[in-house]
C-alpha positions in Angstrom: -9.8 -25.2 0.3 -6.5 -26.8 -0.7 -6.6 -29.6 -3.3 -3.7 -31.9 -4.1 -3.5 -34.8 -6.5 -0.5 -36.4 -8.1 -0.1 -33.8 -10.8 -2.0 -30.7 -9.5 -1.6 -28.4 -6.5 -4.1 -25.7 -5.9 -4.1 -23.2 -3.0 -6.9 -20.7 -2.5 -5.7 -17.3 -1.4 -7.9 -14.5 0.2 -6.6 -11.0 0.1 -6.6 -9.6 3.7 -7.3 -6.1 2.4 -10.2 -6.5 -0.1 -11.4 -10.0 0.5 -10.8 -11.1 -3.1 -10.0 -14.8 -3.5 -8.0 -16.5 -6.2 -6.1 -19.8 -6.7 -2.4 -20.4 -6.9 -2.0 -23.5 -9.0 0.8 -25.7 -10.4 0.4 -28.7 -12.6 4.0 -29.9 -12.6 6.7 -29.1 -10.1 5.4 -27.4 -6.9 5.1 -29.4 -3.7 2.3 -28.4 -1.3 4.8 -26.5 0.7 6.1 -24.6 -2.3 2.6 -23.8 -3.4 1.7 -22.5 0.1 4.8 -20.3 0.0 3.9 -18.9 -3.4 0.4 -18.2 -2.1 1.8 -16.2 0.9 3.9 -14.2 -1.5 1.2 -13.6 -4.1 -0.1 -10.0 -4.6 -3.8 -9.4 -5.1 -4.4 -8.5 -8.7 -7.8 -7.1 -7.7 -6.4 -4.3 -5.6 -2.7 -4.6 -6.1 -2.4 -4.7 -2.3 1.2 -3.8 -1.8 1.4 -1.8 1.4 3.9 -0.6 3.9 4.0 0.5 7.5 4.6 4.2 7.9 5.2 6.0 11.2 3.9 9.6 11.0 5.3 11.8 13.8 5.5 15.5 14.8 2.0 15.8 13.3 0.6 19.3 13.5 -3.2 19.2 13.0 -5.4 22.0 11.8 -8.3 22.0 14.2 -9.5 25.5 13.4 -12.9 26.4 11.8 -15.2 29.4 11.7 -16.5 28.8 15.2 -13.1 28.0 16.7 -10.5 30.2 15.0 -7.9 29.4 17.7 -8.5 25.6 17.3 -10.5 23.0 19.0 -9.4 20.6 21.8 -9.5 17.4 19.8 -7.8 14.1 20.8 -5.6 13.5 17.8 -2.3 11.6 17.7 1.0 13.4 17.2 2.7 10.0 16.5 1.0 7.1 14.8 1.9 4.1 12.6 -0.4 3.3 9.7 -0.5 0.8 6.9 -0.3 2.8 3.6 -0.7 1.7 0.0 2.6 1.1 -1.7 1.9 3.5 -4.5 1.2 6.5 -2.2 3.8 9.3 -2.5 4.1 10.3 1.1 5.7 13.7 0.3 2.7 14.8 -1.7 -0.1 12.6 -0.3 0.9 11.9 3.3 -1.4 14.6 4.7 -4.3 13.1 2.8 -3.6 9.7 4.4 -3.8 11.3 7.8 -6.8 13.5 7.0 -8.7 10.5 5.5 -8.0 8.5 8.6 -8.8 11.1 11.3 -11.1 13.7 9.5 -8.9 16.7 10.2 -6.5 18.7 8.0 -2.8 18.6 8.7 -0.3 21.5 8.7 2.8 19.4 8.8 4.3 16.0 9.8 7.4 13.9 9.5 7.5 10.2 8.5 9.6 7.1 8.3 8.9 3.7 6.9 9.0 1.0 9.5 9.2 -2.8 9.4 5.8 -4.6 9.6 
């Protein structure tokens, strides 16, 4: 709900990632439009939801296990774009991002950040 009176602008923001809500308020200078812009640019303090789009490609999956030492026939992408937390170091944690998403280990991959 957005409230406006002659000296107070309040915009309620909901984080798309975690659902946390908070208010962006100004008691002096902001117009409704400026407050709405500030709300669009606000980062969630609950989850610090700064994220980026990352294209993972040339993904080589490890689909082997004790029963399938030569690998299993699994439908896994070799190229995918995912939203990744801004604080993730892709050089050391990129394989974890893919593994967490698809449930399989990764031998290798390449990546590039893309525009959202």
